N, C-alpha and C positions, 0 to 999 in steps of 0.2 A: 582455776580448777585443775586438780592433779588426777590423772588416771589411776584408779585402783585396780580396774580389770577391764579388758577389752572384750566385748561380746561379739561385735563384728565391726566392719569398717564405719558403720553409722551410729552405733550405740556403745556407750561405755558406762561403767560404774565409777562414781566419784563421791566426794563428800561435800556437804554444804558448810557454811561458816560455823555451824554448831556441831560439826563432826557427824551429822546424820547421813547415812548412806542414801544416795540418790542415783537414779538412772537418767542420763541425758542423751538426747538424740540430735543428730544433725547430719546432713549428707556429707559423707567423707570425713567425718569428724575424727576418726581414729586411723585414717589411711597412713600407713608407714609410721604409726606411733606405737608406743609400748607403755607398760606400767611405769609410772613415775613421771611421764611426760606431761607438760602443761597444755590445757585446752583453752584457746581464746574464747572468751565468753560470747563474742559476736558470731561464732560458728554454731552456737547451740540453738536449736529450733524448738525443742520441747524438753521440759524437766519433769520427771515422774517422781513424786514424793509418796511412796507407798509405805504406810506406817506398819502394816501387818507383815512380819518377816516371812510368813508362809506365802503370802501373795507376792511379795518381792522376789522370792526365790523362783516361784512358778513363772512370774513374768520374765525373769532373766532367761529361763530355759526356752520360753516361747520366742522371745525376740532374737535370740542368738541365731535362729535358723530362718527368720523371715526377711524378705526384701523390705527395704525401708518404706516403699510406697504403701504397703499394707498398714504399717504403723501410722503413716500420715493420714490415710483414709480413716482409720479407727479414731484417731484424735479428732478429726473434723466432725465425725458423726457424734462422738461423745460430747464434744463441746456444744454441738447443735442441740443434742438431747437435753443437756443441762439447762439450756436456755428455754426449752419448750415445756419441760416437765416441772411440776412443783415440788415433788419429793426429792430429797438428796439421793445421789447415785453412788453406791459403794465402789471402791477401787477395783473390786473383782471384775468389773465390767471391762477393764483393759485386757484381761485374759480371755474371758468368755466371748466377747464380741469380736476381738481381733482374730482369735482362733477360728471362730465360726465363719467369719467373712472369708478368711483364707480358704477354708474347706469348701464353702459354697462356690467360690469362684473356680476352684480347681475342679469341682464336680461339674459345673456348668460347661467348662471347656471340654470335658469328656462326654457331655450330653447326658449326664446323670442327674435326675431330679429326685427329691425326697418329699413325700407328702407330709404336710403339717396337719395332723388329725385334730389339732386344737384351734385351727384358724378361725372357725366360726365363733368360738368363745372369745378369742383375742380381739377380733374386730368389734364385737358387740360390747365388751366390757373394758377394753383398754384402747379406746380410739386414739388417744394422744400418742401412746407408745407405737401404735400401728402406723400412724402417720409418719413418725420418725423412721419406722421400718421401710415405708414406701420411699421416703427421701433417700434412704440408704441404697436401696436397689436401683434407684434412678442414678445416683452418683456412681455406683459400680458399673452401670451400663455405659456411662459417659467415659469412665476411666479405662475400662477393660473391654468394652465392646461386647459384653455378654448380657443377655436378657434373662434376668432371674424372675421366677414366678412369684405370685403373691404369697405363696407358702413361706418364702424366705423373708418377706417383710414381717410375717407373723413370728418367725423364729427370732428375728432381731428384737421385736416387741417383747417376746417372752424373756430374753436375756435382760432387757431393761427392767421389766417387772420384777424379776428375781433379784436384780442388783438393788432395787429399791426396798424390797421386803427384807433383804439381808441387813438393812439398817435398823430394823425393829429390835427393841431391847429383849432380853431373855424372857421377861415377864409376858410380853406380847406373843412371843414364839410359843411359850408354854400354853397360853390361853388359846392360841390358834390350833395347836395340836390337840388339846383336850376337846375343844368344841367340834373339831372335825371328827374325832373318834365318837363323840356322843351322837352326832348325826348318822354316822355309818352304823352304829349300833341300833338306832331307830329303824333304819332301812332293813338291817338283818332280822330284827325281831318281827317287823311288820310282814316280811315275806317268808319268815321261818326258813332262812337259808344262810349259807356262808358264801364267800366270794373267793375266787382265785386272785390273790393280791399281786400276782406277777403278770397278770393279763393286761393287754393294752386297753381293754375296756374299763378295768378298775383304775388304771393310770389316768385315763381321760376323766373319769368321774371324780377322782380325788383332786386332780388339778383344777377342775371347775369348782370343786368344793373349797379348795384353798383360796381361790380368787374371791368367791362369795364370802367366806367367813372373814377373810382379811378386810374386805370392805365393811362388813358388819361391825367388826371390832373397832375399825377406824371411823365408824359412823359416817360412811360415804356411800349412802344408798344409791343404787343405780336408778336414774330417772325412768319412769314408766314410758314406753313407747308402744307397748303391745295393746291392740284394741281388744275389747271384750269378746268380740266374735271369734277371733283367733284363739284366745284363751279358752273359750267354751269348746272349740274344736279339739284342742289338746286335752282338755279335761275329759271329753267324751272318748277320744281315741285311747288315752292312757289312763283309764279310770282308776285302776288300782295304784298306779304310781302317784296320781294326783292326790288320792286319799292319804298316801304315805307322806306326801309333802305337807298336807294339812296338819298331820301329827307333828312334823318338824316345825311348822309355823307356830303351832300352839306351844311347843317346848321352848322355842326361841323367845316368844312373847313373854312367857312366864319367867324364864331364867335371866334373859338379857334385855327384856323390855324392847324387843325388836320385832316390828311388823314387816314381814316379807312383802315386797312390791309384786305387782302382777307379773312383771318381767321375770323377776327372780323365781316366782312359783312356776312359771311356764317352763323356763330353761332347766330348772332342777327336776321337774317332772319328766322332761324328755330324757335327761341324762340317766335318771333312775330307771326309766322304762327300758332304755337301751342296755344298761348294765344287767338288769334282771333277765331280759330276753336272751342276751348272749351267755348268760350264766347257766342256762337250762341244758 
């Protein structure tokens, strides 16, 4: 391998046998080396083959300023995630997860925590990704001696979910967007209102909606775990929101032949109730 560009002492850009640009990592791999020098293959710990040129450029910018241990940690977590999750993970995870873990560790060292407003949804609807997130914060604790809260496990899970949904083809993305808008319109018309689409409450609602619609379109319905007594309590407390959900359920059944589970009805009811209440 011949060095095309040195990013730091541990990461360089080179080319494979087919002249495709790749990024290779190894401790001290570029120490006292320059463009044109040869790299012994036995010193290479990791090869990044990023097909998207935009992702490749973003990754180059990121790794140029990061200590090698962050990249090693990220690689370990991503390989573990790929073994645990069934859906393919987009290469953008190398950027989003590495950058997030670096920021989370630096925040923790300064005693700064960030609340994850979607943790409830993430735990409930993406348990596999959340377990990877828990493994991540355990590993960070072992390596750096910092205790990250469950909120960070949720953030890691969210990056994994996003990296999986980015693999959907454009047709699925269009269907996802259209269905989300149809449901939002039902809520608007039912309550005869509009929403501040820049608010955190609308963001929470649409994120939950994205998770729900994505599962619906992929025909991976969430297994019911809610007992009828709890659903009845939610129905009574948030009567109007529940009636709105029944209209959404009827619409989905008619257009997509999809029957919402009790769990899905309950959680969507709670999210709509919160959104409408905060919108007043």
